[in-house]
C-alpha positions in Angstrom: 0.0 0.0 0.0 1.3 3.4 -1.0 1.8 6.2 1.6 -0.9 8.8 1.5 -0.3 12.5 1.2 -2.8 14.2 3.5 -3.6 17.9 2.9 -5.2 19.6 5.9 -7.1 22.9 6.0 -8.1 24.2 9.4 -11.2 26.4 9.9 -11.5 28.1 13.3 -15.1 29.0 12.8 -17.9 27.2 14.8 -21.3 26.5 13.2 -23.3 29.6 13.2 -26.4 29.9 15.4 -28.8 29.4 12.5 -27.1 26.0 11.8 -27.4 24.9 15.4 -31.1 25.9 15.7 -32.3 25.4 12.1 -32.6 29.0 11.1 -33.3 30.1 7.5 -29.7 30.9 6.6 -28.1 27.8 8.1 -26.6 26.6 4.8 -24.5 29.8 4.6 -22.3 28.4 7.4 -21.5 25.4 5.3 -20.7 27.4 2.3 -18.6 30.0 4.2 -16.7 27.5 6.3 -16.4 24.1 4.9 -16.8 25.3 1.3 -13.8 27.6 1.7 -11.7 24.8 3.1 -12.6 22.6 0.1 -11.7 25.4 -2.3 -8.3 25.9 -0.5 -7.6 22.1 -0.6 -8.5 22.0 -4.3 -6.1 24.9 -4.9 -3.3 23.1 -3.0 -4.0 20.0 -5.0 -3.7 21.9 -8.3 -0.5 23.7 -7.2 1.1 20.3 -6.4 0.4 19.1 -9.9 1.6 22.4 -11.5 4.8 22.5 -9.4 5.6 18.8 -10.1 5.6 19.5 -13.8 8.6 21.8 -13.2 10.1 20.0 -10.2 10.4 16.4 -11.2 11.6 15.4 -7.7 8.1 15.9 -6.4 6.3 12.5 -6.3 2.8 12.8 -7.6 2.1 9.0 -7.5 1.1 9.0 -3.8 -2.7 9.0 -3.4 -3.9 12.4 -2.0 -6.7 13.1 0.4 -7.8 16.3 2.0 -9.3 17.0 5.4 -11.1 20.1 6.5 -10.7 20.4 10.3 -13.3 22.5 12.2 -13.7 23.5 15.8 -17.1 21.8 16.2 -18.6 18.9 14.4 -20.7 19.6 11.3 -22.1 16.0 11.1 -21.8 15.6 7.3 -22.1 11.8 7.7 -25.7 12.0 8.7 -26.8 14.9 6.6 -27.1 14.4 2.8 -28.4 18.0 2.4 -25.2 19.4 3.7 -23.1 17.1 1.4 -25.1 18.3 -1.6 -24.2 22.0 -0.8 -20.5 21.4 -0.6 -18.2 22.7 -3.3 -17.0 20.1 -5.8 -13.8 18.5 -4.5 -11.0 17.7 -6.9 -9.7 15.0 -4.6 -11.3 12.9 -1.8 -12.0 15.4 1.0 -13.5 14.7 4.5 -14.5 17.0 7.3 -13.5 16.4 10.9 -13.9 18.4 14.1 -10.7 19.0 16.2 -12.0 16.4 18.7 -12.3 13.8 15.9 -8.8 14.7 14.7 -7.5 14.0 18.2 -9.0 10.4 17.8 -7.6 10.0 14.3 -4.0 10.7 15.4 -4.1 7.6 17.6 -3.6 5.4 14.6 -0.1 4.7 13.5 1.1 5.8 10.1 0.3 2.4 8.4 -3.2 2.2 10.0 -4.0 5.8 9.1 -2.8 5.4 5.5 -4.9 2.3 5.1 -8.0 3.8 6.7 -7.8 7.0 4.6 -7.3 5.1 1.4 -10.3 3.0 2.2 -12.4 6.1 2.9 -11.1 7.7 -0.3 -12.1 4.6 -2.3 -15.6 4.7 -0.8 -16.0 8.5 -1.4 -19.0 9.6 -3.4 -18.3 12.6 -5.6 -15.0 12.9 -3.6 -17.0 13.5 -0.4 -15.0 11.3 2.0 -16.8 10.0 5.1 -14.3 9.4 7.8 -16.3 7.2 10.1 -14.4 4.0 9.3 -11.1 5.7 10.1 -12.6 7.0 13.4 -14.0 3.6 14.2 -10.5 2.2 13.8 -9.2 4.5 16.5 -12.2 3.9 18.9 -11.2 2.8 22.4 -7.6 4.0 22.2 -6.2 6.5 24.6 -4.0 9.4 23.8 -1.1 9.0 26.2 0.0 12.6 25.6 -3.4 14.0 26.7 -3.6 11.6 29.6 -0.1 12.6 30.9 -1.0 16.3 30.8 
């Protein structure tokens, strides 16, 4: 199995109140926050391809995935309406909260690579649901967090 290049875009914004309570403009939060992260990951993906055409030492054979990390969960896995409103992704992209990312880092490099590749293969329209990767980390403890 090839190593995976993981592109990460962090968004510090929490879901706006209308998203939390079902207000009329709740989809704006998705478009402003997660949509911007997807556009930034698409741009990085395109730049890697462009740079590699000039710099041959850059290996473009590794599978690439993107992760948008948010402060709070946006629950894309359970909400098809949100997934429909996301910008088109040029590579498999998933969305995680910072708390979910803390779980994901409990996997070793090989486990993480395998889990992300499986999620990428199962992605629909490059929307990558990361539940299988998170399930892989379930029940593990973060020794760094425990020690602090």
